[in-house]
N, C-alpha and C positions, 0 to 999 in steps of 0.2 A: 653216295655221298661220305668223302672221308674228311674225318673229324678236323675243326680247323684248330691250329696250337697258335695262342697269343704270341706277338714277338717279343715279350719279355718274359717268356716260359722257361729259357734257357739260362737267363740273368736271374732270374726267381731261385731257380733248382741250386745254381754255383753259388748264390745266398746263401741258399739252408744249408750248404753243405758248410762254407766258413763259417757259420753261427754254429752250428751244431760241434765243431773243432774245437772254437772259442771257449765254447761252454766245458767239452772234453778236459782242454786245457786249463783252465781255472780250476776245474775241480781235483786235476793232478794237484798243480801247487799247492791248491787249499791242506790236501793230505799231507802231503811231503811237509808243511807249515807244522800239522797237529801232531806229527810223528817226528820231527825234531823236538816241539818243545815239550813232549813225553818223555823221550828219550833225555833231551838233558835234567829233566826234572827226576828221572830216575836216577840216572849216572850223572851227574853234574860233573863238568870239564874243573882242575884244579884251577888258580889262579898261580899262572908264572910271578907276578909280583910279591905274591904272600911270601912271607917267611917260612922257611923249611922248618919245620919243629923238629930240636933235639931231642934225640934219642934218651 
């Protein structure tokens, strides 16, 4: 006798893949946010509206 597969099996598989992709995207966004924050702390961007110091 063959193994019966529930009707929701394919939808569950699709949902698992979508959920896994969402977690990967959230992780990537978090990593970029942390990298941006770290880089801006190490190399601050000068404020274009501040006066240029005279030499």
